[in-house]
C-alpha positions in Angstrom: 0.0 0.0 0.0 2.8 2.4 0.9 4.5 1.7 -2.5 1.3 2.5 -4.4 0.8 5.8 -2.4 4.4 6.8 -3.3 3.8 6.1 -7.0 0.5 8.1 -6.7 2.4 11.0 -5.1 5.0 11.0 -8.0 2.1 10.9 -10.5 0.4 13.8 -8.7 3.7 15.8 -8.8 3.9 15.3 -12.5 0.3 16.4 -13.0 1.3 19.6 -11.1 4.3 20.0 -13.3 2.0 19.7 -16.3 -0.3 22.5 -15.0 2.6 24.7 -14.1 4.4 24.3 -17.4 1.4 24.2 -19.8 -1.0 26.7 -18.2 0.7 28.8 -15.6 4.1 29.4 -17.1 3.5 33.0 -18.1 1.2 33.8 -15.1 2.6 35.4 -11.9 2.5 32.1 -10.0 4.3 30.2 -12.7 6.9 33.0 -13.2 7.5 33.1 -9.5 7.8 29.3 -9.2 10.4 29.2 -11.9 12.1 32.5 -11.3 11.2 33.9 -14.7 10.8 37.4 -16.0 7.6 38.1 -18.0 9.7 38.4 -21.2 11.6 35.1 -20.7 8.4 33.3 -19.8 6.7 34.6 -22.9 9.7 33.7 -25.1 9.9 30.1 -23.7 6.2 29.3 -23.2 6.2 26.8 -26.2 9.1 24.9 -24.8 7.5 24.8 -21.4 4.3 23.6 -22.8 6.1 20.8 -24.6 7.9 19.9 -21.3 4.6 19.9 -19.5 3.1 17.5 -22.0 5.9 15.1 -21.4 5.3 15.3 -17.6 1.7 14.5 -18.3 2.8 11.4 -20.2 4.9 10.3 -17.2 1.9 10.9 -14.9 -0.4 8.9 -17.2 2.1 6.0 -17.3 2.4 6.0 -13.5 -1.4 5.9 -13.2 -1.6 3.1 -15.8 0.9 1.2 -13.6 -1.2 1.8 -10.5 -4.4 0.5 -12.1 -2.7 -2.6 -13.7 -2.3 -5.5 -11.4 0.3 -8.2 -11.1 3.6 -8.5 -12.8 2.5 -6.3 -15.7 1.6 -3.5 -13.3 4.9 -3.9 -11.5 6.8 -3.6 -14.7 4.9 -0.5 -15.8 5.5 1.2 -12.5 9.2 0.4 -12.5 9.6 1.6 -16.1 7.9 4.9 -15.6 9.6 5.5 -12.2 13.0 4.9 -13.8 12.0 7.4 -16.6 11.1 10.0 -13.9 14.3 9.3 -12.0 16.5 9.6 -15.1 14.7 12.8 -16.1 15.2 14.2 -12.6 18.9 13.3 -12.6 19.4 14.9 -16.0 17.4 18.0 -15.0 19.5 18.4 -11.8 22.7 18.0 -13.8 21.8 20.4 -16.7 19.1 22.8 -15.4 18.6 23.3 -11.7 20.0 21.3 -8.8 16.7 21.5 -6.9 15.2 19.1 -9.5 17.2 16.4 -7.7 15.0 16.8 -4.6 11.7 17.7 -6.3 11.7 15.1 -9.0 14.4 12.5 -8.7 14.3 11.8 -4.9 10.5 11.1 -4.8 10.9 8.8 -7.8 13.8 7.0 -6.2 11.9 6.5 -2.9 8.8 5.2 -4.8 11.0 2.9 -7.0 12.7 1.5 -3.9 9.3 0.8 -2.3 7.8 -0.7 -5.4 10.9 -2.9 -5.8 11.0 -4.0 -2.2 7.4 -4.9 -2.1 7.1 -6.1 -5.7 3.9 -4.1 -5.7 
């Protein structure tokens, strides 16, 4: 149960990222969250929306893994958590170190719980 809650938390984070990047990027809350000027937010809104869409795909995959039982569900959860973990590590190395704690760490914890419980 704890493993599934952790996976659901990571999925929820990625849905939040989708909303922030696709819909709030140029709004005051989105600009404050990412430390962007109005000009930079406007210039990069297409890139952010694309990134948000990918975060939505990660969330969808995690939800798919949660609703799929057995070995297949386990495999789906592991695959998408590894994708989130790799994306978080890459983002921390290339964009902003805090991504390590916001994205990679929750994915690593969820992955460990899923792996340890095989669930």
